[in-house]
C-alpha positions in Angstrom: 123.8 131.8 64.2 121.1 134.5 63.3 123.4 137.3 64.4 124.0 136.4 67.9 127.8 136.1 68.6 129.4 133.2 70.4 132.9 132.8 71.8 134.9 129.8 71.3 133.1 126.1 70.8 133.1 123.9 68.0 130.9 125.9 65.1 130.0 122.7 63.3 128.7 120.8 66.3 127.1 123.8 67.7 125.2 124.2 64.3 124.0 120.8 64.2 122.9 121.0 68.0 120.8 124.1 67.0 119.2 122.3 64.2 118.3 119.3 66.5 116.8 121.5 69.2 114.6 123.5 66.5 113.4 120.4 65.0 112.4 118.9 68.6 110.7 122.0 69.8 109.3 123.5 66.5 110.1 127.0 67.4 113.2 129.3 67.1 115.7 129.2 69.9 116.2 132.2 72.1 119.5 134.3 72.1 120.2 133.0 75.6 119.8 129.1 74.0 121.8 129.9 71.1 124.5 131.4 73.4 124.3 128.3 75.7 124.7 125.9 72.6 127.6 128.0 71.0 129.6 128.2 74.1 129.2 124.7 75.4 128.5 122.6 72.4 131.0 119.5 73.7 128.9 119.4 77.0 125.6 119.4 75.4 126.2 116.7 72.8 
């Protein structure tokens, strides 16, 4: 995810969530947003 390291979580689900968030906002996600998605993808789905 763009060089931002995340611990744990489901990588495939996190990647799909990042794609959806990026498509919705039309802007790149911040490092904090990427960490949130990467660390808790099941809670955000």
